[in-house]
Structures are given as C-alpha cells and as structure tokens.
C-alpha positions in Angstrom: 14.1 -2.6 -17.2 10.9 -3.8 -15.6 8.9 -1.3 -13.6 7.6 -2.6 -10.3 4.6 -0.5 -9.6 1.2 -1.1 -7.9 -1.8 -2.6 -9.6 -5.0 -1.5 -8.0 -7.3 -2.5 -6.4 -5.5 -5.7 -5.5 -2.2 -3.9 -4.6 0.1 -6.4 -6.2 3.1 -5.5 -8.3 2.4 -5.3 -12.0 5.7 -6.9 -12.8 6.1 -9.8 -10.3 2.6 -10.1 -8.9 3.9 -10.0 -5.3 2.2 -7.7 -2.7 3.2 -4.1 -3.4 5.6 -2.7 -2.5 7.5 -5.8 -3.5 11.2 -6.2 -2.6 12.3 -4.9 -6.0 10.1 -1.8 -5.6 11.5 -1.3 -2.0 15.0 -1.5 -3.3 14.3 1.0 -6.1 12.5 3.4 -3.7 15.3 3.1 -1.1 17.9 4.1 -3.7 16.4 7.5 -4.0 15.4 10.2 -1.5 14.0 8.2 1.5 11.8 11.2 2.5 10.2 11.4 -0.9 9.8 7.6 -1.0 8.1 7.7 2.4 5.7 10.5 1.3 4.9 8.5 -1.8 4.3 5.3 0.2 2.1 7.2 2.7 -0.2 8.3 -0.1 -0.4 4.8 -1.4 -1.1 3.5 2.2 -4.1 5.8 2.5 -5.5 4.6 -0.8 -4.8 0.9 0.0 -6.6 1.2 3.3 -9.7 2.2 1.3 -9.2 -0.5 -1.4 -8.5 -3.3 1.0 -11.0 -3.1 3.8 -10.6 -6.8 4.8 -6.8 -6.3 5.5 -6.0 -5.0 9.0 -4.8 -1.4 8.9 -1.7 -2.4 11.0 -0.7 -4.9 8.4 -1.0 -2.3 5.6 0.9 0.2 7.8 3.8 -2.3 8.1 3.7 -3.1 4.5 3.8 0.4 3.2 5.2 2.6 5.9 8.1 0.3 7.0 9.1 -0.6 3.4 11.8 2.1 3.2 13.9 2.9 6.3 14.4 6.6 7.0 17.9 7.8 7.9 18.5 8.5 11.6 18.7 12.2 12.4 21.9 13.3 14.2 21.6 15.4 17.3 22.8 18.9 16.8 25.7 19.9 18.9 25.3 23.1 20.9 
C-alpha cells in the first residue's frame, strides 16, 4: 500500500508528486472521520500558508479545507 502524504516545503504528495492533498489522499481521508480529517487538514493548511507565500491563501484554502466534505448536520426536532 502506498502512503499518500505531504512532502514539505513543496506540498506535493510523496507517492504521486501531485499537489497535496492529492485525490488518493482525499479519498483516504474521506473514508475516516470527516471531522478528524478536517482538523488535520486545517493544521496542514496553516503550515502550507507559511511554506508557500507565493501561493494565494484562497487557493490554499480551497486545496486543503475543501478537500474532504463535511457531513450536513440535521436540524433537531423540538
């Protein structure tokens, strides 16, 4: 099994050399707890902003924070 994880400071996938999180990493992260994946990606996002000052922050936000969809919350019935 190949691990798709970030290679810093370029923020490419060690396995496939695509921008991290690559599609394979996104799939693996989405298979687990989406809240844990989002917390993990948020911490990577902050580090990537510092490592990649030439990349617009909004581009990095989309790349990291929108990589794993969060489940919709259901409204509580009263």
